[in-house]
C-alpha positions as CSV (number, residue, x, y, z in Angstrom):
1,X,69.3,-73.2,-18.4
2,X,71.5,-72.9,-21.4
3,X,69.6,-70.1,-23.1
4,X,68.5,-68.0,-20.1
5,X,71.5,-67.8,-17.7
6,X,70.6,-70.1,-14.8
7,X,73.8,-71.4,-13.3
8,X,72.5,-74.7,-11.9
9,X,69.5,-77.0,-12.1
10,X,68.3,-80.3,-10.7
11,X,65.3,-82.6,-11.3
12,X,64.1,-85.7,-9.6
13,X,64.5,-88.7,-11.8
14,X,61.9,-90.9,-10.2
15,X,58.8,-90.0,-8.3
16,X,58.5,-90.5,-4.5
17,X,55.7,-92.8,-3.4
18,X,52.4,-90.9,-3.6
19,X,53.7,-88.1,-5.7
20,X,52.5,-87.4,-9.3
21,X,54.7,-84.5,-10.4
22,X,58.4,-84.2,-11.2
23,X,60.2,-81.1,-9.8
24,X,62.7,-79.0,-11.8
25,X,64.7,-76.6,-9.7
26,X,66.5,-73.8,-11.5
27,X,69.1,-71.7,-9.6
28,X,70.1,-68.1,-10.0
29,X,72.0,-65.8,-7.6
30,X,68.8,-64.5,-6.0
31,X,65.0,-64.3,-6.5
32,X,65.1,-61.3,-8.9
33,X,64.0,-63.4,-11.8
34,X,61.1,-65.3,-10.2
35,X,58.4,-63.3,-12.0
36,X,60.1,-63.7,-15.3
37,X,60.4,-67.5,-14.7
38,X,56.7,-67.8,-13.7
39,X,55.6,-65.9,-16.9
40,X,58.0,-67.8,-19.2
41,X,56.6,-71.1,-17.8
42,X,53.1,-70.0,-18.5
43,X,53.8,-68.7,-22.0
44,X,56.5,-71.1,-23.3
45,X,56.7,-74.3,-21.4
46,X,53.2,-75.0,-20.1
47,X,54.5,-76.3,-16.8
48,X,53.2,-75.6,-13.3
49,X,55.3,-72.9,-11.5
50,X,55.0,-73.4,-7.8
51,X,57.2,-70.8,-6.2
52,X,60.7,-69.6,-5.7
53,X,62.8,-71.1,-3.0
54,X,66.5,-70.9,-2.4
55,X,68.7,-74.0,-2.4
56,X,69.8,-73.0,1.1
57,X,66.2,-73.4,2.2
58,X,66.0,-76.8,0.6
59,X,69.1,-77.9,2.6
60,X,67.6,-76.4,5.8
61,X,64.5,-78.6,5.3
62,X,62.1,-75.9,4.3
63,X,59.3,-77.3,2.2
64,X,55.8,-76.3,1.4
65,X,52.9,-77.6,3.5
66,X,51.3,-78.9,0.3
67,X,54.4,-81.1,-0.4
68,X,54.9,-82.2,3.2
69,X,51.2,-83.2,3.7
70,X,51.5,-85.7,0.9
71,X,54.4,-87.6,2.6
72,X,54.2,-90.3,5.1
73,X,55.3,-89.1,8.6
74,X,58.7,-90.9,8.5
75,X,59.5,-89.3,5.1
76,X,58.3,-85.9,6.3
77,X,60.9,-86.0,9.1
78,X,63.6,-86.8,6.7
79,X,62.8,-83.9,4.3
80,X,62.5,-81.3,7.1
81,X,65.8,-82.2,8.9
82,X,68.7,-79.9,8.2
83,X,71.5,-81.6,6.2
84,X,75.1,-81.2,5.4
85,X,74.7,-83.6,2.5
86,X,71.3,-84.1,1.1
87,X,70.3,-87.4,-0.5
88,X,66.9,-88.4,-1.7
89,X,66.2,-92.1,-2.4
90,X,63.1,-93.9,-3.6
91,X,61.5,-96.7,-1.6
92,X,63.8,-99.2,-3.2
93,X,66.9,-97.3,-2.1
94,X,67.7,-95.9,-5.6
95,X,69.5,-92.5,-5.3
96,X,67.3,-89.8,-6.8
97,X,69.3,-86.7,-5.8
98,X,72.6,-86.0,-3.9
99,X,73.8,-82.5,-3.1
100,X,76.3,-81.1,-0.6
101,X,75.5,-78.1,1.4
102,X,78.3,-75.5,1.0
103,X,77.0,-73.3,3.8
104,X,78.4,-73.6,7.3
105,X,76.1,-75.3,9.7
106,X,75.0,-73.3,12.8
């Protein structure tokens, strides 16, 4: 973030049940740097680059089928629901992520 001009980032601090990978989200004004990020990950960081998705899509509940298929049905409903404030908690109720949607709801 600091060295490459991304304005915001978030990462899950604990894994959800059944998950084996942490997720780092980097934010930029648009998707114009997604190829650069994918290549940088491959060459410098050796981390799996999944795809580019806007924060707005996250708040609208848009997730990959791969991710959703790994979740129990009750958790899947939670992730796909559109939220004003998004909070992710582990099974014990510990807060993993909290974010407010600044976009007006339809």
